[in-house]
C-alpha positions in Angstrom: 54.6 6.4 -14.1 56.1 8.7 -11.3 55.4 8.4 -7.7 54.0 11.9 -7.2 50.8 11.1 -5.3 48.5 11.4 -8.6 45.7 9.2 -9.2 45.7 7.3 -12.4 42.7 5.2 -14.0 43.7 1.6 -15.1 40.3 0.6 -16.2 36.6 2.0 -15.8 36.4 0.4 -12.4 39.8 0.5 -10.8 41.9 3.5 -9.6 45.5 3.6 -8.5 47.2 6.3 -5.9 50.8 6.2 -6.0 52.1 7.8 -2.8 55.8 7.8 -1.5 55.7 4.8 0.8 52.2 3.1 -0.3 50.4 2.3 -3.4 46.7 2.0 -2.9 44.5 0.7 -5.4 40.8 1.0 -5.4 38.3 -1.3 -7.1 34.5 -0.6 -7.4 32.5 -3.8 -6.3 30.6 -5.8 -8.8 27.2 -5.7 -7.7 24.6 -8.2 -9.0 21.2 -6.7 -8.5 18.3 -9.6 -8.5 15.8 -9.5 -11.6 12.8 -7.6 -10.7 9.2 -9.6 -10.9 6.8 -7.7 -13.2 3.3 -8.8 -11.9 0.8 -10.1 -14.4 -2.8 -9.0 -14.6 -4.2 -11.8 -12.4 -1.8 -10.6 -9.7 -2.6 -7.1 -10.0 -6.2 -7.5 -10.1 -5.9 -9.7 -6.9 -3.8 -7.1 -5.2 -6.5 -4.2 -6.1 -9.2 -6.5 -4.8 -7.2 -6.8 -1.5 -6.5 -3.3 -1.1 -10.2 -2.3 -2.0 -11.4 -4.6 0.8 -9.7 -2.3 3.2 -11.1 1.0 1.9 -14.3 2.6 3.0 -17.4 2.5 0.9 -18.1 5.6 -1.0 -20.9 6.4 1.3 -18.5 6.3 4.3 -15.9 8.4 2.5 -18.5 11.1 1.8 -19.4 11.2 5.5 -16.0 11.1 6.7 -15.2 13.8 4.1 -18.0 15.9 5.0 -16.9 15.9 8.6 -13.3 17.0 7.7 -14.6 19.6 5.5 -16.8 21.1 8.1 -13.9 21.1 10.6 -11.5 22.7 8.0 -14.2 25.4 7.6 -14.6 25.8 11.3 -18.4 24.9 11.0 -17.7 22.7 14.1 -14.8 22.3 16.2 -12.0 19.6 15.2 -12.2 17.9 18.4 -16.1 17.5 17.9 -15.5 16.2 14.4 -13.0 13.7 15.7 -15.4 12.5 18.3 -18.2 12.0 16.1 -16.0 10.3 13.3 -14.6 7.9 16.1 -17.9 7.2 17.8 -19.3 6.4 14.3 -16.4 4.0 13.3 -16.8 2.3 16.8 -20.5 1.9 16.8 -20.4 0.7 13.1 -17.2 -1.1 13.5 -18.9 -4.6 13.3 -21.0 -4.0 10.4 -19.8 -5.5 7.0 -21.7 -5.1 3.8 -23.5 -8.3 2.5 -21.7 -10.0 -0.3 -23.9 -10.4 -3.4 -21.8 -13.1 -4.9 -22.5 -15.5 -2.0 -25.3 -18.1 -2.8 -27.5 -19.9 0.0 -25.8 -23.0 1.4 -28.1 -25.2 -0.9 -26.6 -23.7 -4.0 -29.9 -22.4 -5.4 -32.1 -19.1 -4.1 -35.1 -20.0 -2.0 -38.2 -19.2 -3.6 -40.6 -16.7 -1.7 -43.1 -19.5 -1.0 -40.3 -21.6 0.4 -39.0 -18.7 2.8 -42.1 -18.7 4.7 -42.6 -22.4 5.0 -39.3 -23.0 6.6 -40.2 -21.5 9.9 
């Protein structure tokens, strides 16, 4: 091979450049990527439940969407819509919808006749 400054390929991952006083050889690094974890159905369901717990209820979504729509249609000014939305969120911030899956501490539901007798 002549030293005329041309690059030659020795392999798919190596290149050599011959110059008058220097020979440079470039090698591509061999990267080993970690295997990606593919979640199963249970992990996906768990992730969806966590994400769903942070989303607003459908009723709240309609309310805030209506405010945004009225502001976009210029029925109300956007600062007013923002103030109403922030005020509503702050005022109702401590509310949490009741969990229907919870049972009373005794493990059984109290009968209507027992509710009044426990006062």
